[in-house]
N, C-alpha and C positions, 0 to 999 in steps of 0.2 A: 232562705236562702238555698238554692237546688243545686243538687250535682248535676252537670252536664257532662262532665268528661272524666274518667281515669285512666293516666297513663302510668304503666309499669316497666320500667327499665332495669333489666338485669345488667349488674356491672361486676368485673372482676379487678382485683387490686393487689399490690405485691405483697407477700407473707412471707417473713423468715421461716427457716426449718425449726420450727418451735415443738420440743419433744412432749410426749404427754402418755398417758396410760393406755391410748389406741393406737399411737405410732407416732407420727411427726406431720406438721402441718406441709401441705403442698406450696408451690411457689406461688399461686394464687389464691386469694379469699373471695368468695361470692357474697354479693348482697342483691338486693333489690330496692332500687328507688321508685317510691310512690309519689305520684302528684295526682291531686283532686282539685279540680278547676269548678267553678260555680257561677251561675247565671248572673250573678254581680259582679263578676271581674275579680274575684278574689280567690287565688289558690293556697293551698297548704301542702305541707311536704310529711313524708314518713319514710322511713327506711326498715327493712326487714332482712331476712334470710333469703339467699340467692340460690340454694339448691332446687334442682329442677322440679322434683316433687311439690314442694313448697310454691314455687313459683306457677305451675299449673294449677294448683288449690286456689291460689289468689286470684290468677285469670278467671277461673270460673264464676267466681262471684262479682265482677266486675260490672255485669248488666243488670244485676238484679240491683244495685245501689244508685244507677242513673236516675235521676228524679228525686232522689232521698232529699229531704232537709237535712243541712250538716248539723243541727241541733238534736236531730233524731237518733240518737247514739245506741238507744234500747233495741228500737225498730232495726237498726243497721245489724247489730250484734244477732237479732233473731233471723234476720234474712241470710246472714253468712251461716247459720247454723241450718237453717233450711235447703240451702243449696248444697253445703257438704253432705248432708244427709247420713251422718254418723261413720264419714270417713275418718281414718286413723292415720295420722303421719308417722314417719319413722326417720332415723337418720343412719348413716354407715357407720359413724364413729363412737357412738351409743353413749356421748358425754352429757347429754341433756336430761336423761332418766327416762321414765315411764311416760311416753307420749300417749295420752288417751284419746277418746273422741272428742271430751269437752275440753280438753286442751288445746285439740287441733284446731276446733274453732276459735278460740282466744289468741293463737299463733297468726291464725289468717286475719282475724278481725283487727288485730292491734296497730299496725300501720297506718289502716285506713281510719281509725280512731284518733291517732296522732296528729294526721293530716286535717282532719275536720277541727280539732281542738285548736290547731295552728290557724285554720281560716275564721274561727270564732274569736279568738283572741285579737286578729288583726282586725274583723270587723267592729269588735266592741273597743279596740285600743288600748288593749290591756293584754301582758304576757301571759303566757298559759299557765304560771304557777297562781296566777289569781284565780285561773277557773277551778283550780285545785282546791282552794280554800286559802290560798296566802303563803308568800314565802315566810318560813320561820328561821331562815339563815340566808345571808347574802352570798356566801361562798359555799361550795360544795365540797368536800375533801374526798380526795382519791387516794387508792394505795398503788406501791410500786407493784406491778404483776411480773415477776421471775419467772423466766423458764428455761430449764437445760435446753442447751441449743448447739447444731453444728455452726461451724465458723461460716458457712453458706451453704446454699443446696448444691449437691454434687454436680460438679462440672462446670459450676458458675463461680464469679467472683466471691471472695468473703465479704460479708456484708459488715457494716459501719459497726454491729453490737459484738461481733466477734464470737469466739466459741465458749461455750459453758458447759461443762460437762464433770465439774468436780467443784468442791467447796470455794477453791480460790476463783474460779470462775463465775460462780455464782456471787460472790463478795464484789468482784471487779463489775458486774453487770449491774448491781446494786449501786454502786457507787457511782456509775455512770448516769442512771436513770434520776436518781435522786439528786445530783448536781444540776442536771437538765432540769428538772421537774419539781423538785423541791418536796416530793412526798414523805409524808410523816409516818407511815405506815409500810408494811412490805409482806406480801404473798409469795411464796413459792409454788409453783405447779409442780407436784411430787409424782410419785407413782411411776417412775421412769427407770429408776435404780433400785437395788435392795435399800430396805429400810434403813439400815445402820449407815450407809451413804447419805441418806437425805437427812438423818438424824444430825449427821457431822455437818452438812450444810447449814442447817438451822442455828445450830451453835457457833458455827463462824460469821454467821450473820448477826446472832447474839452480841458476840465480842466485837464485831466491828460497827454494829449500830445499838448500843446499850440501852438507849431511849425509845425506840421505834417499836411498836406493837407489832408481832409476827404472826404469819399463819401459814398453815400447809396443808395443801391439798392434793392428795394422790389419787382423786377422780376413782374411790371405791377399788384401789389396788390391792387392799389388805383384807385378810380375814378377822373376825372380831379378835380372835385371840392375838394376832399380829397388832392389831389397831391398840389394843390395851397396852401391849409391851411397849409402843412406840409414844403412846400416851404418857406412861409412867416416866419413860426416858426423857420427855420433855415437859414435865410438871414443872411449872413456874416459869417457862420460857415461851409458850405460845398464847396469843390471845385467843384464840379458838383452832380448833381442828376441824378441818372441812372435808366431809364424805369418806372417811377412813375405810368405810366397807359399805358393800352393797345392801340395799332395801330398808324398808322401815324397821323391820324386826333385827336387823344386825346392828343398824344405828342404835336401837333402844338396849341392845345388849351391851354395846360399847358404853353408851351414855350413862349408864347404871354405876359404871365403875370409874370412869375415865375423871381426871382431877380438873380437867377444864373444859368450856362448853363445846359441844359438837355443831357443825353448822353444815348446810345443805344447799345445793341447787340440784340435786339428783334424785334424791326419794321423795321429795315433796314439791313437785312441779305443777300442780293443778290443785283446785279448791277440793276435790275429792279427796286428796291426801291428806288435808290437814286433821280431819276426824282422827284416823287412827295414829297419825304422829303425835297428836296433843295426847289421845287416851294411852300411849306408850312412853310418853315423856322422850321420843327419840330425838329431838331436835331442840336446841336450845338458842340459835341464831338461824334466821332464815335468809338465804340471799334471794330477794326479789329481781325478777327480771321484767321490765314490761314487755318485751317481745314476746313472752309465752304465758305471762298472765293476763292477757287481754287488754293491755295499753295502760293508759296512765290512770284513769279514775277507778278502774278495778284493782290497781296495785295499790292504791290509796287504800280501799276497802280491805287489801290483804292487809296493809298495815294497822290497820285499826283490829283485824283477826288477833293478830300477832300481840298487839298491845293487851288485848282481852286476857290471853292466855299466857302473858309474860314471856313471851319468845322474842328475843334480840332482833334486830332487823339491819340487813346490809343490803349490798346491791351485786348481782351477777352481771358477768361480760363474756361476749365472745367478740371475735373480731368483726369491729365497725368503723363507721366513720362520723362525720361530724353532725346529722341529723339525729342519729342515735344519741350522741353524746349531749346535743341541747336537749333532747327529750328526758334523758336520764337525769340531768342537772335540775330541770323543772321539777320533775318528780320528787327527786332527793330534797330539793328546797321545799317543797310544800307537805313533806312527810315528817312530823314532828318528832317520833319515835324510831327513825332511821337514824341510828347513834354510831354505827360502825362507818369508818371510811369505805366508800364504793369500790370496786374492781373495776378496772378499765384496761383494755387493750391497745387504748390510742396511741401510746407512743411507738407501738410496733407498726401501726397501720398510717399513721397521719402524713406521710410524705406522699400519700394519693388522695387528698382530701378532695371532695366533692362539694363542699359549700365555699363560699367568698369567704376571703380571709379577715380577719381583724374583729370578730366576735367573741369567738372561743379562745380561752388561753388558761395555762397553769399558772396560778401564783401562790408559791410556797405550798405546792400539792393541791391545791383547790381551783376548782374553776368557779369564778364570779358568775352569778346566776344573772342570765340575761333580763333585761328590764324593758325591753321595745316589746311592742306587739306580737302575738303570736309566739312561736318559737325563738325568734329573733334571728333565724338563719334564713340565708337563700343560696340557690344552686349558682354553681360555678358550670354555666352551659359548656365551655370548652372542656373543662375537666370531666364533665358526666359525658360529653361524646367520645373521650379519650378512653375512659372507664369502660364505657359500652362497647368501644371496639375490642378493648382487652377481654372481653367476655366472649366475644365472637371467635377472637384468635387462640384463646388459650386451650381450648379443648377439653376444659373441666366444666362439668356440670352439676357433680355434686361431690361434698366434700368426702375424702376417703381416707383418714390418717393412716388407716392399718394398711390398706392396698399400696399406697405410696412407700410406706416404711419397707414392705417386702419386696419391692423393685431392689433394695440394695441389700435386704436381708431375707432372702426366700425362706428362713426357718421361722422369721418372726410369726407369733400369732397372740391375737388379741386375748385376753386370758383375765376374767374377773372372779373371785380375786386371783392374784397372782402370787403373793406371798402369805 
């Protein structure tokens, strides 16, 4: 079954003013929808980043993949690597860690691999999770992903989520999200306000939700000393503390004394990072993400490495739509040791969905695993056209949380660590 055509469609969808250690989300989030077509009339879908640099790298490999058998994924990875020739990607926000030449290949390759697995599943009449070894759970739990936020983008009407810049606002946001989606665990994106204020927010969440596991992620905004101070304050409160401080060495310094596990999606983001992290025992929970670990099969390999070294496994998220949610759910369903609830931005972005409705839903905080062939989702062509037009009109080509924040606070600077 040969690839005859690949179509990349950059899209933009609405994003609330979510605050983080790099600044604030712009009004539009960017993604790229990947369609792979074959000579047997079966097509597959992938979803990936939409920043212009990544889009250009993705476009550059398309010609090399035409004519390739959809089962020849090792050859596909090799061709992507050959075309990129050691190029290294980057991002303006700096929230996805140290991008290497190796991980740049994995990031470009990932959506093509997902689309080919979608095709394989359709051809075989089996869901993608069967291609990954079979589902070990029938539903995948996700966590409520809380953010400090403004009530709306400056100059725009307040959004449905309202303002959350203090503990009361964070608790109200959690109550709304859990009432609508039923999430059984909670993550707060920190690194925005002084650590004392974020400790207060976590304690307020513990009081409001005494039985929900809690996580805090300041995106490496703290020094090792401050990280240990926060860890001591929240001993017995957090399920894990995510990326409190920069780099593997800093995380190892904190991990040696912190009373709870440390998690990351910033200091270990490529296979070459695993050896030094394991040697220093820097990370006890790894947040996998098929978008930058090279797709679903390579993420399953990552899961086995984590099991070998006793590292817990969860799943990272950034702004995404339904193709990514479907792929994440198949992967999590087929990864036995992914024992922590996965992150998802989906509640923040679901209003602009690009797939046909009726397949993906949250039931008691979990997504039932699709059982139809392939990923189980199909494109809403009208929605795709609308979101593609958004991309043309919005004027944003690369995510820049810091630059957007500086429009409203010229004195703001990105700093790591900040405290």
